[in-house]
N, C-alpha and C positions, 0 to 999 in steps of 0.2 A: 504493499500500499504506499501511496505517496500523499503527503500533506503539503498542499500549496499554502505557503505562509509568508509573513513578512515580520521582521523583528519588532517593529514598532506597533503592530496591531494588537490591541488588548484582546480582541476576540480570538485571534490566532494564538496568542500567548496562553489563553485558557487551555487549549488543546495541547500545546507544548508542555505545559506544567503537568497536565494529566499523564502525558506519555512518560515523563520522568518519574512521577509518583507511583505509576503502576507497572513500571518495568517494561514498557512497550517501546522504548526508544529505538531498540534494534530492529523492530518489526515494521516500523513506519518511517520511511525516509522523508525528511524535511526538505522541501524544495522551495527555496526562497526566491520570490518574484518581486518585481517592481511594478506597482500599479498605482492609479490615482483616480479621483472622481471623474476626471476628464478623459482618461485613456486607460483601459484595462489591458493588462498583459494578455496576449493571445492564448497563452496556455490556460490562464484562468478563465477566460471566456469559453474555451472549449470544454471546461469542467463545470462551469456554473454560468448559465445564460445571463445572470445579472452582473457578472463580472466582479463578484466580491469574494474575499477571502475570509476565513479558511475554507478550503474544499479538500475532501478526502477522496482520492481515486482508489478503486478497489479492482483487483484483477477479476475479470469476468463477472463483474457486478456493477450496478449503478454507482456513479459518483455521489457522495453525500456532501451537502453544504449547509451552512448555518451552524455556528459553533455549538449551539445546544443539541442539534441533531447529531453532530460528530461526537461530542462528549458522551452522550447517552449510548451511542453505538460502541465506542471504545471501552466504556465502562462495562457494558453487557458482554462485550467480546471475550473478556477474561473473568467476568464476575468480580470486578474490582470492589464493588460495594460503596461507590462514591454517591450513589442515590439510594440510600437505605430506605427500605419499605416503611419502616415505622415512623420516619419523619420525612417521607417523600415530598409531601406538599409544602412543608416548611422549606426544605432544601430548594425546591423548584422556585418558590416565591423569592427566596433570597438570591438565587441565581438570576431571576428575572429583574430583580432590583438592581443588581450589579450590572447587568447588560444594559438596562436603561441609562445608568450613569455613564457607561462606556459610550452609548449611542449619542447622548447629548455632548459629551466631552469631545468625541471625534468630530461631531458636527461643528463645534466651535473651532476646532483645529482647521477644518476645511474652510470655514468662513474667514478665519484670520490669516491663514497661510497660503491659500491658493487664489483668493480673489484680490483684485486691485484695491489698493487702500481706500480709494474714494467710493467704492461699492460695497464695503463692509458694512453690515447692518448691526449697529450697537444694540438695538432693541432685540434682535434675534439672539445675539450672543448673550445678553443679559437673561433672556427668557430661558435659554438652554442651561445657563449656569444655575438658575433657580431650580431647575429639575435635578441637577447634580446635588445641590445643597439639600433639597428635600429628600433625595435618595440617601444621602449620608446620614441625615437626621433619623430617617426611618431605621437604618442599620444600627445606629447608636441607641435609639430609644426602644425599638421593638425586637431586634434580632441578635443582640449581642450575645445572649446566652447560647444561641445556636451556632455562633462562630467559634465556640469552644468545644472541646471534646474530640471524638474521632474525626479524622479528615473526611470531608465531603465536598461535593462539587460547588456547593454554595460558598464555602470558605475560599476555594481556589478562584472563583469568579470575582468575589469581592476584593481579594488581594490584587488580582490583575487590573481591576477597575481603579483601585486607589493608586496603584503604581503608575497607571497611565496619567492620572491627575498630576502626580509628581513630575512625570516626564514632560508633559505639555503645558500644564496650567499651575505650576508650583507657586507662582505669585499670587494666586487667588486664595491659597491657603485653606484647603478643605478641612484641615485639622481644627480650626477655630470652632469651639463649642462641641467638639467631638473627641474629647480627650481619651475616653475609654476605647473608642474605635481606633484612634491613632496608636494607642499602646498595643492593642491587639495586632495591628498591622506591623508595627515595629518588630514584634516577635515573629510574625509569619513570613515576613520578607527575608528573613535569615535562612529559610529552608533552602536546601541545596537546589531544588527544582526552580526556585525563584531566582536564586543567584545565577544559576546557569542560563536563564532566559532573560536576564537583566540587559537593558540597553540604555545607552547614554545619548542624549541629543536626537 
């Protein structure tokens, strides 16, 4: 199997962290591609008609895309237990919250990094950042207890979302008012899987 990925993508990083945490790094080849909102890599387009990453190609089977589809597949592929049945709906909701944070944060990055300065909408950026703030508040206020305990996909997703905020939006300081969440992340980002997938700039 091949994972079409990019080092800076938080959605792809979720999958890359899972591969390391579950010992599947040798069975899935990571293929790093260069893609943008304006021009998709041809290999990505061939795998995913929307031109987005990550995508997981499988020999003699359909290609999977969307990070949540891929992580569920890889988890079930070896019964890794990152989606525990007893807390499945909590884990899925935490993962969805993290993905929403990623989605808004990436949207801000596209708006501020790829559009001409005169066309950047500050109202759009502010609205997206509010979604990030609300997501972080929800994690801090409602889900912190679920972020502790045995490793699950919710934890991985949250860590990748917060790491992306540090990568692209550190000046906005998501940690303000989220001391407990920041403390949890400080511990989690030291995991080998996070260190191995870390990217600067």
